Each structure stands twice: as structure tokens, then as C-alpha cells.
N, C-alpha and C positions, 0 to 999 in steps of 0.2 A: 464471363465467369467471375470477374472481380466483384460483381454485384453481390455475390454470395457473402463476401467479407463484410459488406455494408449492412447486412441484415442484423448481426449482433453489434456492429460498431456504431451504427446510428444512435440507438438508444443508450449505448454506453457513453458516447460523447455527450448526449443530452444530460445524463446523470452527472457528468463532470461539470457542465456549464451551469445548470440550475443552482448548484451550491453557492454560486457567487451572485445570484440575483438578490437584490436588496429586498427587505421585508415590505418596503413601501410599494413594490411592483408586484402586487398579489396576483393581478390578472395575467401578468407576463409569464408566470410559472406554468399554468396549464396550456397556455398558447405555445410555448417552447416544446413542452412535452408532447402535446398533441400534434404539432408539426412534425416532430422527429418520428412519432409512432406512425403517423399517416404516410411519411416517406418510406419507412420500413415496410408498411403494409402494401404499398404500391409495388415495391420491389418483390415482395413475396407473391403478389398476384401475378406479376409478370413471369416469375419463375414457375408459378403454379400452372399457368396455361400450357407449359411444356411438359411438366412432369406428370399431370393427370393422364396424358397419353401413354404413360409407361416408359418415359425416357428420363431417368434421373440426371440431375446436375451434380457434377463433382469438381472439386478444386483442392489441390494439395500443395501446400507450401512447406519446405523443410523448416524444422525448428530445432529440436533436440534429437537428432537422428540416432544418437548413441543408445538411447533407451526406446526408440521406436515412436517417439512423440512428434507429431507433425500438426500443422494448422490445416487439417483436412476437413473440408465441408462437403456434406452429402445431403442433397435435398431430393426427396422423392414425394409421392402422393401422401404418404403418412406424415412426413415432415410438414408438407404444405397444410394438411388438415390441422395440425397443432399450431402452425404459424398463424392461421386464420383466427384460431381461438385466442392465442397469446396477444396478438397485436390488435385484433378487432375488438375483443372485449376489453383489452387494456385501454384502447382509445375511449371506450364508453366509461371506464372506471375513472380515467383522468377528469372527464367532465363532471361525473357524479361527485368526485372528491371536492371539487371546487365549491359545490354548494353544501356539502355535508360538513366539512371542517370549518371551525370558526376562524375569524380573521386573525386572532391572536396566537394561533398554532404555529409551530415551526414548519411552515409549508415548504421551505426550501429543502429541509432535511427529509421531509416526507416524500416529496417528488423525486429527490435524488435517489433515495432507497427504492422507490417504486420503479424508476427507470433502470436502476442497476439490476433489480430482480427481473424485470422484463428482458434485459439484455442477457442475463444468465439463462433464462428459460429458452430464449431464442438459440443460444449457444448449445444447450442440451439437445434440442430437437434437430439441429443442423450439423451436429458433430459427426464427422466421418471417421474419426479416430477415437477409439474407446478411452484412451488416456485423456484426450482432450474433453471428452464427455464428462469424465470424472471431475476435471477442473471446474467446468461449468456447473456440474451437479453440486459441488461443495459451495460454489458461489451463490446458488439458490438457497442453501442452508444459511449462509451468513446474511444475505440480504433479506431473507424472510425473518430472521432474528431481529434485524433492525426494524422491520415493518411491524411485527407482532409486538415488540417492546417500545413502540413509538411513544405511547403515553408512559414513559419510564418512571414517573412518580407514583404510579399505582402498583401495588404488590402483585396483583393478579397478572398485570401485563409483564412484569419482570419474570415472574414464575413461568408463565406460558412461553415467553421467548426462550428462557433457558432450557425448558423442557423439550421444546421442539428442536432446538439446536443440538442438544445432547443426543436425542434419539435419532434424528435424521443424519447427523454427522457420523455417529457410530455406525449406522447402516451404510453410509457412504464408504467408510473405511473397509467394511466387510465386502462391499461391492468392488472396491479397488483391488482388494486381495484376490477376489475371483477373477477379475479382468486380467491381473498380472499372470495368474496361473494359465489362463487361456492364451494370452498373447505370447508368453514365453515358450509354451509348448507348441503353439502353432507357428511361431516365428514371425507374427505380424499382429499389429493392433488395428489395422485398417478394416473398417466395417465392411466395405464392399468385398474385400478379399475373404473375410471370414464368412459372409453370406454365401459366397460362391463355393466355399469349401465346407459347407455344413456337415456332410457326412464324415469328413476327415476330422473336424472339430469334435463331433460327438464321440468319435473313437479314441480321443486322446486319454491318457491314463488319469489325468486330473479333471476331466470334464464334469463328473458328478460333483466333486468338491467345489469346483468353480461355479457351477450352476446354483448349488446351495448358498454360496456366499452372495452371489448376484441376487437371488431371490430375497435374502435378508434385506439387502439395500433397497430393492424395489418395494418390499412390503413396508418397511419403515416409512418411506416417503409417501406412499399411497394409503398409509394409515390402516393397514390390515391387522387383524387380530394375530398376535397379542400386542402389537405396537400401536394400536389405534388410539390410545388414551391421550396422546399429545394433541390431537386435533381439537377436542372440545376445549382444552386449556388455552388454545390459540385464539378463542373467541374474545379474549381481552383486547385484541387488536381493534383499530377503527373499522367500522363496517365496510368501507370500500376495500380495505385490505382483505377482510374475510371473503367478500364477494369475489375478489380476483383470485386469491389463493385457492379457494375451495371449489371454484367452478371451472377455471380454465388453465390454471398454472401449477402451483406447488404440488398438489396431490396428484395431478395428472402426470407429473414427471416419472413417478414409478410405473404408472400405466404405460407410458410411452416406452420405457425400457423393456417392459414385458412384451409389448407389441413388436418392438424393433428386433428383439432377439428371438422372437417366437419361431421364425423359420429355422433357426439353428437348434434350439433346445426343446421345442415342443414335443418332438417324438420320444424324448428321453423318459424313462420310467419315473424319475424324481419329479418331473414337471407334471406328468399325468396324475401322479398320486397326490402331489402337494398343492398345486395351484388351484384346481377346482375346489378342494376341500377347504383351504384357507379362505377363498372367496365366498363359499357358501356359509361358513361360520361368521364371517365378517358381515355378510348380507343380513343374517338373522340378528346378530348382536347389535349391529347399528340400528336396525328397525325397532327392536325392543327398546333400546336406549332412547331413541327419538320419541317414542310414544310416552315416555315417563317424564319428559322435560316440561318445565313451565317457562323457561326462558326461550324466547323466539330464536336467538342465535344458537343457543345450545341444541335446540330441536333441529335446526338446519344442519348443525355440525354432525350430529349423529346420523341424520339422513344422508349427508355426504358420505360418511363411512359406509353406510348400507349400500348406496348406489355404486360406490367404488368396488365393493365386494362383489356386486352383480357383474360388473365389467371384468373383474378378475376371473370370476367363474367362467365367463364366456371365453376369455383368452386361454383358459385351461382346457377347454373342450377340444381345441385344435381341429375344428371342422370349418367348412366354408361358411355355413349359415351362421355359426358362432362368431366368426370373424366379421361378417357383415353386421350382425346385431351389436357387437362390441363397438365397431367403428361408428355406427349410427348413434348409439347411446352416448358415446363420448361427446358428440355434437349436441344431442338433446339435453344431456345433463348440464352442459354449459348454458344452453338457451333458457332452461327453466330455473337453475339454481342461482345464477347471478341476479335475476329479477327478484327472487324471493329474499335474498340477502338485502338487496336494496330496499325492498318493502319493509323489512325488519328495521333497517336504518332509518327510514322515513318515519315509522311509528315511534322509534326511540327519539328521533329528532323533534317530533312534534308533541309528543306526550311526556317525554322524559323517562319512559319506562319500556322495558321489553318483556315484562312479566305478564303472562296470560292471566294471572290472578288479579292484576290491577288494571289491565287494559282489555277492552272488548266492545263489541257493537260499534266499530269504527266505520262501517260502510256508509252510513248516512253522511258522516262528516268527511270522509275521504273516498268518494265513489270511484274516481279514476284509479287510485292506488289499489282499492279493493278489487277492481276489475282485472288489472294486469296481475295482481297476486293470485286471484282465482284461476286465471288462465295458466299461469306458471305451475300452480299446485295441481291443476288437472293434468297437465302434461306429465308432472312427476308421478302421479298416481296411475298414468296409463290410460286416460280416458280417450275415447274416439275423437277424431278431428284435430288431435294435437300430436306433436312429434313423439312424445313418450309412448303413445299407443302403438305406433309402428315398431319401435325398438322392443317394446315389451312383448308384442306378438312374436317377433323373431327370437326373443329370449326363450319363450316357452317352446318354440319349435326346436331351438338348439338344445334345450334341456331334454326334450323327448328323443331327439336324434342321438344324443349322447347315451341315453338309456339303451337305445337299440344297438349301438356299437359296443358298449361295455355293460354287460348285464349287472355288474356289481355297482353300477351307478343308478340303481333304482331309486335311491333316496334323492336324486337330483331333482326330478319334477316336484317332489313334495317340498324340498327346500325352496324351489322357485315359487311354488304357490303360497307357502307360509310367509316368505320374505315379501312377495308382492302384496299380500294381504296387509302386512304391517305397513307397507308403503302407503296403501289407501287409507289406513287408520290414522297414521300421523299427518297425512296431507289434510284429512278432515279436521283433525285437532288444530292444525295451524290455521286454517281458513275460518272455521266456525268459531274458534276460540278468540281470534283477533278481530274479526270483522262483523260477526253476527252475534245474536243473543242480546242480553241486557247490556246497555252501555255502562262501562265502568270508568269513564274518563270525564273530564270537565268539558263544558260546552264550547270553550274557545278553540278546541282542536280543529284544525282545518287542513286542506290539501297543501303540500309543499309547493315551492316554486316549480314552474314547468321544466326548468333545466334539471331538476332533481328527479323528475319522473321519466323524462324522455329516454335516458339510456335503458331503463328497464322496459319501456314500451317498445323500443326497437327490437329487443330480444324476444319479447313475447310474440311479436309479428313473425319473427323467424320460426318460433315454435309452431305457430299456426301454419305457416307456409309449408314446413316439413310434414306436418300432419295431413294437410290437404293434398299436396302434390309432392310426395317424397322423391319419386324418380326424377321429376323435372327439376326440383330445386337442388338436391344434393346427390342424386343417383350416381353420375359419373365420378364424383369425388369419393363417395363411399365405396364404390366398387374398386376404384384404383387403390385406395388406402387398404381395403381389405385384402387385395392381392398382395400388398407388401407384407401383411401379416401372415398369410398362408404360404407365401412364396410361389403361388401358382395363379393363373387366371381364374377369377370368380364370375359367377353369373348373377344377374339382377334378381333380387327377391323383394324388392320394395314396391309395396302397393297399399292403398288404404283398406282394401277389402280382399281377403284371401278365401272367402267362403266359410261355410260352417266346418270348422276344423277343430281337432283336439286343443290347439293352442287357443282358439277363441273360447272354448269351454273353460280352460284354465283361467283366461282373463276374466270371464264373467264370474267364475267362482271366487277369484281373488277380490273382485269388487264387492260381492256379497259378504264374504267372510270378513273383509277389511271393515266394512260398515258395522257389522255386528261387533267386531273387536273394539272399534272406537266407542260404541255405546256401552259395551261391557267392561271397559278398561279399568274402572274404579273398583269393581268387585271381583269378577272372575279372574282376570289376569294377575291381579295382586295375590290371589290365592294360589295360582298355578305356578308362578315364576318368582324367584327370589328378587328382592328389591335391588340388590347390588350386582345383578347379572352384568357382566362386562366390566366391572370395577376391579377385578382381581389383578389384572395387569398393572393398573395404576397403583394399586397398594404395593405390589412387588417393586415397582420402580421407586416409590417413595421410601420403602424399607431399605432398598439397596443404596439409595442416595444417603439416607441417614446413617447407615452403617459405614459407608465410605467416609463421610465427614467425621464420624465418631472415631474411626480407626485412624484417620489423619491427625486428629487432635491428640490421640494417645500416642502415636508414633512421634509427633513433634514434641510432646512432653518428655519422651525418653531421649530423643536425639538432641533436641535443643534444650538442654537442661540448664544452660547459663553458666556451666562450669568450664572456664577457659582451659584449665589443666586437662580435663577430659577431652576437649576438642583437640588440643595439641597432640595428646597421645594418640588419639584416633587418626589424625591426619598423618602422623609419622608412621604409625604401625601398619595401616592398611597398604600403602605403597611398598613397604618393606616385605610384607607377606606376599603380595602379588609378584613382586620382582623376584624374590627368592624362589617362589613356586615355579615361575617360568624358567628359572636358572637350573633348578634341580629336577624338573619333570622330564627333561630330555633323556631319551634312552641312550644316546651316545654323548661322549664327553665333548665339550666345545673345542673347536679347533682354535689354537692361539698362535698368533703371528710372533715372529721374533721381536724382542724388546730392544728399542734403540737406547744406547747407553745415555744416561741423563747428563745434561750440561751442568757445570759447577754453579753457574748463576742461577739456573733453575732450582737446584737443591737449596741455594741460599734463600731464594724467594719462598720456596715451600716451607722451610723452617720458620721464617718470619711469619708466614700465614698461619702455621700451626700455633705459634706462640700467641698471635693476636686472637686466634679463635679460642684458645684456652683462657685467655684474659677476659673474653666476654662472659665466659661461664663463671670465672672466679670472682669478677668484679660486678656481678649482676645486681648486688645490693646497692652499689653506687651507680645511679642511673647514668649520669653524665660520662663517667669513665667507661661504662659498658658500651655506651653509644659510640664514643670515640674509637674504642677497640673494634667495634663492628664496622665503623667507617674504614678503618685501616684494612680490614679484611677485604672490603670491596675494592679499595684502591689497589691492593695486591693482585686481585683478580684481574684488574685492568692491565697490570704489568705482564700477566700471563698472556693476555690477548696481544700485547705488543710483541712478545716473544714469538707468538704464533702468526705474526703478520696479518692481523685482522683489525685494521684501523677503524672500520665502521663499528665493530663491537666495542672497541675502546671508547669511542665517543659515546656510544649508548650507555655503557657501563658507568662512565664518569658522570653523565647527565643524571641517570637514575640514582646513583649514589649520592650526588650532591642534593638533588631534590628531596630524596627520602630522609637524608640526614637532617636537612633543615626542617622538614615536616616533624620528625621525631623530637628535635630540639624544641620546637614550638610547643609540642604536646607536653614536654617535661615542664614547661613553664607553669602549667596548671596542676602539677603533681608534686608531692614531697620529694626532696633531693635524694633520700635514701629509703630503702624498703626495710621495715622491721624484720628482725630474725625471729620468726615464730613457726617455721615449717617443722613438722615432726621429722625426726631422723629417718624413720621408716619410709616416709614419702620421698625424702631426698635420695635414699638408697634405691627406691624403685625407679625414680626419675633417672638416676645414673645408669641403671641397667637398661631402661628403654633407650636412652641416648646412646649408650655404647653399642647396643644391638643395632640401632638404626644406622649409626655411623659405620660400623663394620659391614653391615649388609649393603648399604648404599655404595661403600667403597668396592665391595666384591662385585656388585653388578656393574659399576663403571669400569672396573678393571677388566672384567670379562668382555664388555662391549668394546673398550678401546684396544684390546689385543686380538679382536677378531679380524681375520683377513678380510679386506675390503678393496673394492675398486673405486677410485675417486669418481665423483659425478661431475667434476669440473669439465671434463670433455663434453658431456652433454650440454652444459650451460654455454660453453664456448660455441658449440656447433649450432645451437638453436637460439642464441641471444638475438641475433640480428633477423633471422628468417621468421621466427614466431612471435617475438616481442617487439621487433623493430628498433632495437637499441644496440649501439656499438659498445657502450660501457657495460661490461659484463657484470660488474659489481652492482651497479645501479639497477640493472634488469633483474638481478637476483633478488634485490631488496624489494622492488616494487611489483614484480611479476611472479617469478618462481616462488618467492617467499613472501608474497604480498600480505597474506593473512598474519604471518609472524610480525612483520613490520607494523601492520595496523594495530596489533596487540601491544607492541612496544609504545607506539604513539599514544594509544589509549591509557596505558599505565602512567605515562608522563602527564597526560592531560588530567587524570584523576588526582595525581599527587599535586599538581599545580593548583587545582581547584581547592583541595584540602588546605594547602598553604595559605591561599588567599582568605579562606574562611577563618582560619586560626588567626591570621594577622588582624582581620577585622574584629574578631572576638577579643583579642588582646587590647585593641584600641578602646573597645567599649568598657573593659574592666579597668583600664588605666586611669 
């Protein structure tokens, strides 16, 4: 079972190791990453041989048990399906990246971020504790930020990275809130326990609220409308990153969460009403957006949005056939989308452009690239003999079945037909625009090195194999994973030919309508649909960010006015108001303990302290005299600590007082000896009022606190010093354990003051 821990640990260790690989060892980077990924893939396959039979693997190690967080790993057929995508395609991306990225790139940083992202995704799909899943979920956001912003000198890369991080991290926070609601009310965050108690979870008072928050998180990560706008912006990343994030990992994380929690939440009304509708809208908006693009990667980004919407639709139907179709299309989408991104990267690498208006007719110069790109596009369009055809047939069947079970879903087959027609249209636009027609490139364009094509060719072979023999190639895995989605045993529906069925009629209709749509895209569609369809969400995001930044500037201008007098008044007045509010808001009078008669020596020290304090205020124009008076106040405070038998505080007070006094005296070296008397009397009077009010208020609060009856905590410290902290010296244990943060703060203050003194000494030497 400990092998489960190695699944995320191996790529994580590789991420830490490759950072230290020197730039001169360029070949060593993909070899190390490839070896780590291969090792993790072997472990995943070994686990998969067991879980496909319906027996999940589980491992739970305690971590922060007080909040229900444990290192709990859970691998079933659904996890295994995603592990194959993450690690298998990740291995191909590592090889592709070696040929794609130039020798002068920061390859150590790239591969480290790639392996960190891989480890994060493996953690997401193997987490058996929902809080642990959220931790890995946020790690995917951070690591994808590093990957998308890899070319950090480009404005588009920085903008895309920030946008993806803000949107997905915000969705992650919403999902965390929903998970906390479920976990607290159910009394557990363990996935296996929640799956077993699905009926009980759905009956919880906060189940609907929790589901809504979880859906927000899943929709943001999987780029569903209205959160889809970040995905095209992420195209500023290097093409290997785009191929990996958009085919097998980043956007599939939201899909995985929906599939994983489907047995719990799918019967709920919110799921039934929201998930299919959001998926359908995304399916259509993404398809229309893809058809309008001229940049190859932007076209593929919108096509990813569309295909993800289709999968979300299927997960929302909550039927056996829909679960099978969703599971199969998750595989098919990875098998055709990664090669298409790789083809776009090859075109960009060889021609220097991805714009369909400047590249075209590349098939004679790149016949092998054109071949695998055509196969991948045909699978995406749902053409026969390719994997996409099988899942599209099941998609149509699931849409028709949903109509039968829910009459209000009559629009579902129509949405399926229109969305699939758009898929055919943008697939034609991609292939015909890039590889056929009039050549728009220079004659020197040629095929890339074989190592750059091989990863894509491996995946298109998989797409063909799934299309020709779906039951033989992926049947058992798809059925087992679909059973994890439905929570019940499913029966095989995978076949190349199902006969003359309504689903086949829809498929033929989509092919015809899609072809007409492609041919009429410049005239008819521009007249029917607005040009900025799907851009509203991006405009709202940009407006919200601008408003936030403008508001921050305005607030900063008011708060950080540069007026030291206003700062001091605010700092003193706010605690006074808060303290007095707490003191006077109680409905009952505070209970006061008896007052111990003061000792004569203490009264004398108090009088001297008051005198020194008044001297600070009276002599404030004479800087050195006021500093000396302030130092006297600090030394008298140390005398109080001596009287209270607190030697550690005495030492701290003396050190702080000595260091700060030296620091202030050094500062005075650069200032005039006296302050000119130019303050208006009204301001002085107001300052006196504020100072008096703060003094009386602070004294009242302290007087009330010190006279409250209390029980000393020294007994607790004495009883637990040795047993919990392992120290016999109670005072030392209090300083370094029970009050460790307080001691660390004191040390930090001393360190900052010492650094300031050193800086001033050096500054004085330079001016001398």
C-alpha cells in the first residue's frame, strides 16, 4: 500500500532534483523527468490491474487529525484512468518539450514546474481525503501559474498566468468552503466514507449550499461558462504546456471532481438543473469561439472549452450511458487534443507563425505532420474509425435518453446536434486552413525532427485503436471507471457499429451541417451571431479587476496620506475605541478583585515614571532631552519587572531599550537638535485632548483587566512542561514553547533594530 504514496512523491522529488541540474546538462533534464514519470506510471499500472476489477486501494496516514485532515489515498478505476492520462501523456510531453524548447531557455525551471504540476495532478486524482484534495488542487493552480508564465518577459504570458491563477484559485476557495460545510456536517472528510453515506450526505441541511460552492470550483478549473475566458489567455504558455494542461491535466481536474462526487450529488435538484445546462452552454459557446479564431492555439483552446462542456453535459445527465460516454470521451479528448496542440507547436516552430492568415498549404512540406493532425482532427470531429466517433455516438444516445427521462430536456438533442456541427466546422477550419489550399509559407519549411513528431504519432495510434476496437482496447477500463461515476455496475455499450439508430442520424446530420457551417462561416454566421459572443465574461473580469485596482489606489491615497500626525492619531484612537467598546458593551458590570495595597517603593517608582513621561512631552522640542527622558521611562519599566520577579522580561526590556535608544540617537545625528515652534495652538489643544483620552482610556482598560479575578496558569505550565515540551526548566519552556511566537517576535524586533543600527553606522561613516 505504501506504493500509493510513491505515486505523487516520485514526480515531486524529481521536481526538487532537476532544479539543481546545471544548464550544461541539457539532456539530463528530460532523462531524469522521464525516468521519474516512467516509474510512477509503472506503479500506477500495477495498481490499475487490481482496481479495474472493482477493488479500490486505500491508504490512510494521520496528519492533522484535529481538523479531519489525513494523508489518505484512494485509487479506483476512475483514478487509474486519470493516472494513465497524467503520467502517460506527461511522459510524451517531456520528450516533446526537449525538441520544442530552445537550448537557451531556463529548462531546469521549466521541467521543475512541469514535474510539480504532474505531482499535484496525481495528488488530486488519488486523494482519499477532501481536504487533501484541496491542497493538491491549489498546488495545480500555483504550478500552472509558473508554467503559463514561463516566458515571463512577455506581457501576454504574465497576463494569462495571473488570470488563470486568480480565477482557478478563487474557485478553489469556493470549493474549499463547500467541502468544509459537507465535512463538518457529515463528521468526516474521508472520501470513501462520504461515498458510502451518499443518502445521508444529500439530506444534510447545507448539502445544496455545499454543492453550489463545489460546482463553482469545478467549473472554474474546467473552464465552463462564465469562467471559460481564462483558458484562451493561457495560450501564451509554451505549446508543450498547452498540450499537457488542456488535454490531460489542468482542465480535467474539474471534470474529475464532478465525476468523483457524482455518486453523492448527482441525484440532487441543483445538479440536475445546473450541470447539464452549464455544459450545454459551454459546448456551444466554445464551438462558436473556435470557429472564429485565426490563431491555431486559440482555436484549439476554444475547442477544448467546447469539448469540456460536452463532458460536463454527460456528467449532468446521471445515466449509465452518459457515464460511459463521458469516461470514453475523457480518453478520446486527450488522445486527439494533445497531438493537435503538438501539430500547432510544430507549425509555429518551423514557420514562425500560428496565424491561419499567414500559414497554409503545409501538407506537401510536412506530410507526416499533416497526416497525424488530420487523424486527430477527424477523431475530434467524430468521424468513423476513430475514437471520437464512438464517444460521439454514445453522446447522442445519452442526449436522447435524457430527453426520454426528463421531458423538459427536449433542447438537449438540439444542443448536441448544434455543438457537434460546430465541432465538425472548426475541425475543417483547422485542417484545411493549415495544411491544404494555397501555400502561404516559404519554401524552406520542412518536417521537424522525428523526436518532435513521435509523441503525437503515438497518441493518434491510440485514437485509431480506440475507434477500431473500443471494447478490446479500453472496454474494461471504461466500464470500471463509469461504474465509479454512477456508483453501480454498468454494462458495455462500446462498439464500432450500433446499426441504423437515431444517434447515427444525428451524427450524419452534424457532419453535413458542420460542413455547410464551415463553408458559410464568413457570411451567414457573422450575420446570425454577434462577433463578441462569449466575451462578456472576460469583459466583466477585466472591469472588475480595473475597479479593484482603482479602488485600491483611491483607498491608499486616503489612508496613506503621508501625514505622520494623522497616522499617530489613528493608531491611538482605534484601539481606544475598540477597547472601550468591549468594556462598555457588557450587560453586566465587570467583577473586580480586591486591590492589594501598594508598596511604598512601587509608589516611588510610579511617581518617577510619571515625571519622566511628562518630561518626554514637555521637552519634545529638544530632541536629545526627550530621548533621554524616554529612555528613563524604559529603565523604570525594567524596575517594575524586577519587582514582579520576571528576570527574563528585565533582560529583554534592557536590551530593547538600549538598542532602540542607540538607534534613535544615531538618527538624531542627521536631524536638527531642536524642533521649531510653529504648531498652531488649536492643533496642540486637539493633540492634548487625544492624548488625554487615550491615556485615561488605556488606563481604564488596564485597570479593569488587572482587577479581574483570575486563576494563574502557572499550574498548567508546571504540569505540562516536562510531559509535553520535554523541558524541566519551566521558564525556558514557556519562552521557547508555550510562548514561542512571542519570543520569536521579540528576537525579530531586536534583529531589525540591530540591522538599522548597522545601516546608520555605515551611513555615518560615509558622510564623515
